[in-house]
PQR file with spaces between the fields and no chain letter, atoms N, CA, C, O and H, PARSE charges and radii, in Angstrom:
ATOM       1  N    UNK     1       7.799   -0.490   21.128 -0.4000 1.5000
ATOM       2  CA   UNK     1       8.339   -0.294   19.829 -0.0000 2.0000
ATOM       3  C    UNK     1       9.403    0.819   19.984  0.5500 1.7000
ATOM       4  O    UNK     1       9.128    1.875   20.553 -0.5500 1.4000
ATOM       5  N    UNK     2      10.612    0.560   19.469 -0.4000 1.5000
ATOM       6  CA   UNK     2      11.661    1.557   19.499 -0.0000 2.0000
ATOM       7  C    UNK     2      12.300    1.659   18.104  0.5500 1.7000
ATOM       8  O    UNK     2      12.146    0.784   17.252 -0.5500 1.4000
ATOM       9  H    UNK     2      10.835   -0.298   19.007  0.4000 1.0000
ATOM      10  N    UNK     3      13.000    2.735   17.924 -0.4000 1.5000
ATOM      11  CA   UNK     3      13.769    2.942   16.696 -0.0000 2.0000
ATOM      12  C    UNK     3      15.161    2.390   16.934  0.5500 1.7000
ATOM      13  O    UNK     3      15.593    2.299   18.083 -0.5500 1.4000
ATOM      14  H    UNK     3      13.125    3.446   18.617  0.4000 1.0000
ATOM      15  N    UNK     4      15.853    2.031   15.911 -0.4000 1.5000
ATOM      16  CA   UNK     4      17.163    1.402   16.063 -0.0000 2.0000
ATOM      17  C    UNK     4      18.253    2.232   16.709  0.5500 1.7000
ATOM      18  O    UNK     4      19.322    1.698   17.002 -0.5500 1.4000
ATOM      19  H    UNK     4      15.502    2.105   14.978  0.4000 1.0000
ATOM      20  N    UNK     5      18.034    3.474   16.935 -0.4000 1.5000
ATOM      21  CA   UNK     5      19.026    4.383   17.515 -0.0000 2.0000
ATOM      22  C    UNK     5      19.195    4.053   19.008  0.5500 1.7000
ATOM      23  O    UNK     5      18.233    3.642   19.657 -0.5500 1.4000
ATOM      24  H    UNK     5      17.165    3.908   16.696  0.4000 1.0000
ATOM      25  N    UNK     6      20.377    4.226   19.544 -0.4000 1.5000
ATOM      26  CA   UNK     6      20.634    3.841   20.982 -0.0000 2.0000
ATOM      27  C    UNK     6      19.807    4.517   22.002  0.5500 1.7000
ATOM      28  O    UNK     6      19.502    3.927   23.038 -0.5500 1.4000
ATOM      29  H    UNK     6      21.158    4.560   19.017  0.4000 1.0000
ATOM      30  N    UNK     7      19.425    5.742   21.756 -0.4000 1.5000
ATOM      31  CA   UNK     7      18.671    6.485   22.797 -0.0000 2.0000
ATOM      32  C    UNK     7      17.295    5.891   23.119  0.5500 1.7000
ATOM      33  O    UNK     7      16.761    6.153   24.197 -0.5500 1.4000
ATOM      34  H    UNK     7      19.673    6.222   20.915  0.4000 1.0000
ATOM      35  N    UNK     8      16.730    5.130   22.249 -0.4000 1.5000
ATOM      36  CA   UNK     8      15.433    4.527   22.450 -0.0000 2.0000
ATOM      37  C    UNK     8      15.447    3.290   23.323  0.5500 1.7000
ATOM      38  O    UNK     8      14.397    2.836   23.776 -0.5500 1.4000
ATOM      39  H    UNK     8      17.163    4.918   21.373  0.4000 1.0000
ATOM      40  N    UNK     9      16.615    2.745   23.562 -0.4000 1.5000
ATOM      41  CA   UNK     9      16.710    1.460   24.327 -0.0000 2.0000
ATOM      42  C    UNK     9      16.247    1.654   25.775  0.5500 1.7000
ATOM      43  O    UNK     9      15.822    0.698   26.424 -0.5500 1.4000
ATOM      44  H    UNK     9      17.469    3.113   23.194  0.4000 1.0000
ATOM      45  N    UNK    10      16.328    2.869   26.272 -0.4000 1.5000
ATOM      46  CA   UNK    10      15.869    3.121   27.636 -0.0000 2.0000
ATOM      47  C    UNK    10      14.352    2.875   27.814  0.5500 1.7000
ATOM      48  O    UNK    10      13.884    2.555   28.906 -0.5500 1.4000
ATOM      49  H    UNK    10      16.674    3.645   25.745  0.4000 1.0000
ATOM      50  N    UNK    11      13.604    3.036   26.705 -0.4000 1.5000
ATOM      51  CA   UNK    11      12.147    2.776   26.832 -0.0000 2.0000
ATOM      52  C    UNK    11      11.836    1.350   27.115  0.5500 1.7000
ATOM      53  O    UNK    11      10.875    1.084   27.837 -0.5500 1.4000
ATOM      54  H    UNK    11      13.984    3.296   25.818  0.4000 1.0000
ATOM      55  N    UNK    12      12.585    0.404   26.596 -0.4000 1.5000
ATOM      56  CA   UNK    12      12.417   -0.996   26.905 -0.0000 2.0000
ATOM      57  C    UNK    12      12.713   -1.266   28.363  0.5500 1.7000
ATOM      58  O    UNK    12      11.996   -2.037   29.001 -0.5500 1.4000
ATOM      59  H    UNK    12      13.366    0.621   26.009  0.4000 1.0000
ATOM      60  N    UNK    13      13.732   -0.663   28.899 -0.4000 1.5000
ATOM      61  CA   UNK    13      14.066   -0.827   30.298 -0.0000 2.0000
ATOM      62  C    UNK    13      12.987   -0.279   31.198  0.5500 1.7000
ATOM      63  O    UNK    13      12.686   -0.861   32.240 -0.5500 1.4000
ATOM      64  H    UNK    13      14.315   -0.036   28.381  0.4000 1.0000
ATOM      65  N    UNK    14      12.424    0.796   30.819 -0.4000 1.5000
ATOM      66  CA   UNK    14      11.304    1.400   31.619 -0.0000 2.0000
ATOM      67  C    UNK    14      10.097    0.430   31.626  0.5500 1.7000
ATOM      68  O    UNK    14       9.445    0.246   32.654 -0.5500 1.4000
ATOM      69  H    UNK    14      12.669    1.269   29.973  0.4000 1.0000
ATOM      70  N    UNK    15       9.828   -0.157   30.512 -0.4000 1.5000
ATOM      71  CA   UNK    15       8.700   -1.110   30.395 -0.0000 2.0000
ATOM      72  C    UNK    15       9.001   -2.349   31.256  0.5500 1.7000
ATOM      73  O    UNK    15       8.102   -2.838   31.941 -0.5500 1.4000
ATOM      74  H    UNK    15      10.357   -0.008   29.677  0.4000 1.0000
ATOM      75  N    UNK    16      10.252   -2.874   31.240 -0.4000 1.5000
ATOM      76  CA   UNK    16      10.573   -4.014   32.064 -0.0000 2.0000
ATOM      77  C    UNK    16      10.446   -3.694   33.577  0.5500 1.7000
ATOM      78  O    UNK    16       9.965   -4.513   34.360 -0.5500 1.4000
ATOM      79  H    UNK    16      10.981   -2.477   30.683  0.4000 1.0000
ATOM      80  N    UNK    17      10.882   -2.503   33.951 -0.4000 1.5000
ATOM      81  CA   UNK    17      10.742   -2.122   35.358 -0.0000 2.0000
ATOM      82  C    UNK    17       9.241   -1.997   35.789  0.5500 1.7000
ATOM      83  O    UNK    17       8.853   -2.376   36.894 -0.5500 1.4000
ATOM      84  H    UNK    17      11.272   -1.837   33.315  0.4000 1.0000
ATOM      85  N    UNK    18       8.458   -1.464   34.881 -0.4000 1.5000
ATOM      86  CA   UNK    18       7.007   -1.384   35.211 -0.0000 2.0000
ATOM      87  C    UNK    18       6.407   -2.773   35.361  0.5500 1.7000
ATOM      88  O    UNK    18       5.577   -3.002   36.241 -0.5500 1.4000
ATOM      89  H    UNK    18       8.773   -1.156   33.983  0.4000 1.0000
ATOM      90  N    UNK    19       6.826   -3.710   34.497 -0.4000 1.5000
ATOM      91  CA   UNK    19       6.294   -5.038   34.610 -0.0000 2.0000
ATOM      92  C    UNK    19       6.701   -5.692   35.943  0.5500 1.7000
ATOM      93  O    UNK    19       5.899   -6.411   36.539 -0.5500 1.4000
ATOM      94  H    UNK    19       7.500   -3.524   33.782  0.4000 1.0000
ATOM      95  N    UNK    20       7.934   -5.454   36.415 -0.4000 1.5000
ATOM      96  CA   UNK    20       8.359   -5.995   37.670 -0.0000 2.0000
ATOM      97  C    UNK    20       7.535   -5.420   38.824  0.5500 1.7000
ATOM      98  O    UNK    20       7.346   -6.118   39.820 -0.5500 1.4000
ATOM      99  H    UNK    20       8.585   -4.870   35.931  0.4000 1.0000
ATOM     100  N    UNK    21       7.042   -4.199   38.743 -0.4000 1.5000
ATOM     101  CA   UNK    21       6.310   -3.573   39.796 -0.0000 2.0000
ATOM     102  C    UNK    21       4.807   -3.921   39.729  0.5500 1.7000
ATOM     103  O    UNK    21       4.076   -3.736   40.703 -0.5500 1.4000
ATOM     104  H    UNK    21       7.195   -3.632   37.934  0.4000 1.0000
ATOM     105  N    UNK    22       4.370   -4.418   38.583 -0.4000 1.5000
ATOM     106  CA   UNK    22       2.935   -4.785   38.413 -0.0000 2.0000
ATOM     107  C    UNK    22       2.615   -6.045   39.184  0.5500 1.7000
ATOM     108  O    UNK    22       3.502   -6.848   39.475 -0.5500 1.4000
ATOM     109  H    UNK    22       4.963   -4.568   37.793  0.4000 1.0000
ATOM     110  N    UNK    23       1.399   -6.211   39.501 -0.4000 1.5000
ATOM     111  CA   UNK    23       0.964   -7.416   40.243 -0.0000 2.0000
ATOM     112  C    UNK    23       0.642   -8.563   39.341  0.5500 1.7000
ATOM     113  O    UNK    23       0.250   -9.625   39.825 -0.5500 1.4000
ATOM     114  H    UNK    23       0.679   -5.558   39.264  0.4000 1.0000
ATOM     115  N    UNK    24       0.791   -8.397   38.022 -0.4000 1.5000
ATOM     116  CA   UNK    24       0.563   -9.434   37.013 -0.0000 2.0000
ATOM     117  C    UNK    24       1.745   -9.541   36.113  0.5500 1.7000
ATOM     118  O    UNK    24       2.534   -8.604   35.992 -0.5500 1.4000
ATOM     119  H    UNK    24       1.109   -7.535   37.629  0.4000 1.0000
ATOM     120  N    UNK    25       1.882  -10.708   35.458 -0.4000 1.5000
ATOM     121  CA   UNK    25       2.906  -10.876   34.439 -0.0000 2.0000
ATOM     122  C    UNK    25       2.374  -10.321   33.152  0.5500 1.7000
ATOM     123  O    UNK    25       1.426  -10.868   32.589 -0.5500 1.4000
ATOM     124  H    UNK    25       1.241  -11.469   35.556  0.4000 1.0000
ATOM     125  N    UNK    26       2.963   -9.235   32.665 -0.4000 1.5000
ATOM     126  CA   UNK    26       2.496   -8.561   31.469 -0.0000 2.0000
ATOM     127  C    UNK    26       3.477   -8.870   30.367  0.5500 1.7000
ATOM     128  O    UNK    26       4.664   -8.581   30.516 -0.5500 1.4000
ATOM     129  H    UNK    26       3.733   -8.791   33.123  0.4000 1.0000
ATOM     130  N    UNK    27       3.028   -9.455   29.251 -0.4000 1.5000
ATOM     131  CA   UNK    27       3.994   -9.731   28.196 -0.0000 2.0000
ATOM     132  C    UNK    27       4.415   -8.440   27.460  0.5500 1.7000
ATOM     133  O    UNK    27       3.617   -7.524   27.264 -0.5500 1.4000
ATOM     134  H    UNK    27       2.063   -9.690   29.130  0.4000 1.0000
ATOM     135  N    UNK    28       5.675   -8.409   27.071 -0.4000 1.5000
ATOM     136  CA   UNK    28       6.201   -7.245   26.354 -0.0000 2.0000
ATOM     137  C    UNK    28       6.775   -7.728   25.058  0.5500 1.7000
ATOM     138  O    UNK    28       7.637   -8.606   25.059 -0.5500 1.4000
ATOM     139  H    UNK    28       6.323   -9.153   27.231  0.4000 1.0000
ATOM     140  N    UNK    29       6.322   -7.181   23.939 -0.4000 1.5000
ATOM     141  CA   UNK    29       6.882   -7.476   22.636 -0.0000 2.0000
ATOM     142  C    UNK    29       7.703   -6.301   22.209  0.5500 1.7000
ATOM     143  O    UNK    29       7.174   -5.196   22.085 -0.5500 1.4000
ATOM     144  H    UNK    29       5.621   -6.468   23.939  0.4000 1.0000
ATOM     145  N    UNK    30       8.951   -6.491   21.985 -0.4000 1.5000
ATOM     146  CA   UNK    30       9.872   -5.433   21.594 -0.0000 2.0000
ATOM     147  C    UNK    30      10.004   -5.448   20.098  0.5500 1.7000
ATOM     148  O    UNK    30      10.442   -6.446   19.524 -0.5500 1.4000
ATOM     149  H    UNK    30       9.381   -7.388   22.086  0.4000 1.0000
ATOM     150  N    UNK    31       9.637   -4.376   19.458 -0.4000 1.5000
ATOM     151  CA   UNK    31       9.767   -4.255   17.995 -0.0000 2.0000
ATOM     152  C    UNK    31      10.734   -3.152   17.720  0.5500 1.7000
ATOM     153  O    UNK    31      10.553   -2.025   18.180 -0.5500 1.4000
ATOM     154  H    UNK    31       9.281   -3.566   19.924  0.4000 1.0000
ATOM     155  N    UNK    32      11.790   -3.472   16.953 -0.4000 1.5000
ATOM     156  CA   UNK    32      12.780   -2.450   16.591 -0.0000 2.0000
ATOM     157  C    UNK    32      12.493   -1.989   15.102  0.5500 1.7000
ATOM     158  O    UNK    32      12.448   -2.809   14.185 -0.5500 1.4000
ATOM     159  H    UNK    32      11.937   -4.387   16.580  0.4000 1.0000
ATOM     160  N    UNK    33      12.317   -0.729   14.927 -0.4000 1.5000
ATOM     161  CA   UNK    33      12.012   -0.196   13.581 -0.0000 2.0000
ATOM     162  C    UNK    33      13.282    0.564   13.123  0.5500 1.7000
ATOM     163  O    UNK    33      13.887    1.325   13.877 -0.5500 1.4000
ATOM     164  H    UNK    33      12.354   -0.063   15.672  0.4000 1.0000
ATOM     165  N    UNK    34      13.641    0.322   11.880 -0.4000 1.5000
ATOM     166  CA   UNK    34      14.791    1.014   11.275 -0.0000 2.0000
ATOM     167  C    UNK    34      14.488    2.455   10.964  0.5500 1.7000
ATOM     168  O    UNK    34      13.333    2.882   10.997 -0.5500 1.4000
ATOM     169  H    UNK    34      13.149   -0.296   11.267  0.4000 1.0000
ATOM     170  N    UNK    35      15.512    3.195   10.667 -0.4000 1.5000
ATOM     171  CA   UNK    35      15.326    4.623   10.393 -0.0000 2.0000
ATOM     172  C    UNK    35      14.587    4.892    9.103  0.5500 1.7000
ATOM     173  O    UNK    35      14.162    6.021    8.858 -0.5500 1.4000
ATOM     174  H    UNK    35      16.450    2.848   10.640  0.4000 1.0000
ATOM     175  N    UNK    36      14.421    3.853    8.252 -0.4000 1.5000
ATOM     176  CA   UNK    36      13.657    4.003    7.019 -0.0000 2.0000
ATOM     177  C    UNK    36      12.226    3.478    7.174  0.5500 1.7000
ATOM     178  O    UNK    36      11.451    3.493    6.218 -0.5500 1.4000
ATOM     179  H    UNK    36      14.766    2.936    8.451  0.4000 1.0000
ATOM     180  N    UNK    37      11.879    3.011    8.385 -0.4000 1.5000
ATOM     181  CA   UNK    37      10.540    2.573    8.676 -0.0000 2.0000
ATOM     182  C    UNK    37      10.293    1.102    8.580  0.5500 1.7000
ATOM     183  O    UNK    37       9.166    0.648    8.780 -0.5500 1.4000
ATOM     184  H    UNK    37      12.509    2.999    9.161  0.4000 1.0000
ATOM     185  N    UNK    38      11.315    0.343    8.279 -0.4000 1.5000
ATOM     186  CA   UNK    38      11.176   -1.104    8.184 -0.0000 2.0000
ATOM     187  C    UNK    38      11.367   -1.776    9.528  0.5500 1.7000
ATOM     188  O    UNK    38      12.151   -1.302   10.351 -0.5500 1.4000
ATOM     189  H    UNK    38      12.230    0.711    8.116  0.4000 1.0000
ATOM     190  N    UNK    39      10.658   -2.881    9.765 -0.4000 1.5000
ATOM     191  CA   UNK    39      10.773   -3.633   11.009 -0.0000 2.0000
ATOM     192  C    UNK    39      12.042   -4.505   10.938  0.5500 1.7000
ATOM     193  O    UNK    39      12.178   -5.372   10.074 -0.5500 1.4000
ATOM     194  H    UNK    39      10.022   -3.266    9.096  0.4000 1.0000
ATOM     195  N    UNK    40      12.958   -4.243   11.876 -0.4000 1.5000
ATOM     196  CA   UNK    40      14.227   -4.973   11.860 -0.0000 2.0000
ATOM     197  C    UNK    40      14.193   -6.221   12.715  0.5500 1.7000
ATOM     198  O    UNK    40      14.853   -7.210   12.397 -0.5500 1.4000
ATOM     199  H    UNK    40      12.848   -3.539   12.578  0.4000 1.0000
ATOM     200  N    UNK    41      13.423   -6.188   13.808 -0.4000 1.5000
ATOM     201  CA   UNK    41      13.446   -7.299   14.774 -0.0000 2.0000
ATOM     202  C    UNK    41      12.223   -7.251   15.653  0.5500 1.7000
ATOM     203  O    UNK    41      11.755   -6.178   16.032 -0.5500 1.4000
ATOM     204  H    UNK    41      12.886   -5.385   14.067  0.4000 1.0000
ATOM     205  N    UNK    42      11.704   -8.430   15.978 -0.4000 1.5000
ATOM     206  CA   UNK    42      10.583   -8.522   16.901 -0.0000 2.0000
ATOM     207  C    UNK    42      10.884   -9.655   17.922  0.5500 1.7000
ATOM     208  O    UNK    42      11.158  -10.793   17.540 -0.5500 1.4000
ATOM     209  H    UNK    42      12.085   -9.302   15.670  0.4000 1.0000
ATOM     210  N    UNK    43      10.826   -9.317   19.193 -0.4000 1.5000
ATOM     211  CA   UNK    43      11.122  -10.322   20.236 -0.0000 2.0000
ATOM     212  C    UNK    43      10.174  -10.104   21.374  0.5500 1.7000
ATOM     213  O    UNK    43       9.796   -8.968   21.661 -0.5500 1.4000
ATOM     214  H    UNK    43      10.603   -8.393   19.504  0.4000 1.0000
ATOM     215  N    UNK    44       9.761  -11.228   22.064 -0.4000 1.5000
ATOM     216  CA   UNK    44       9.075  -11.204   23.320 -0.0000 2.0000
ATOM     217  C    UNK    44      10.090  -11.151   24.365  0.5500 1.7000
ATOM     218  O    UNK    44      11.012  -11.967   24.350 -0.5500 1.4000
ATOM     219  H    UNK    44      10.068  -12.150   21.830  0.4000 1.0000
ATOM     220  N    UNK    45       9.996  -10.226   25.306 -0.4000 1.5000
ATOM     221  CA   UNK    45      10.990  -10.093   26.365 -0.0000 2.0000
ATOM     222  C    UNK    45      10.343  -10.254   27.732  0.5500 1.7000
ATOM     223  O    UNK    45      11.027  -10.172   28.752 -0.5500 1.4000
ATOM     224  H    UNK    45       9.247   -9.564   25.319  0.4000 1.0000
């Protein structure tokens, strides 16, 4: 889960890198939350 601001996008990349290093396929659901607390987007990556 990240906030819509650009600085949070690095967290998704860290999660993707961790999945690549894991010995299993781990599903990642990316949820983007707006600055007012509303869910803007949900995607499986």
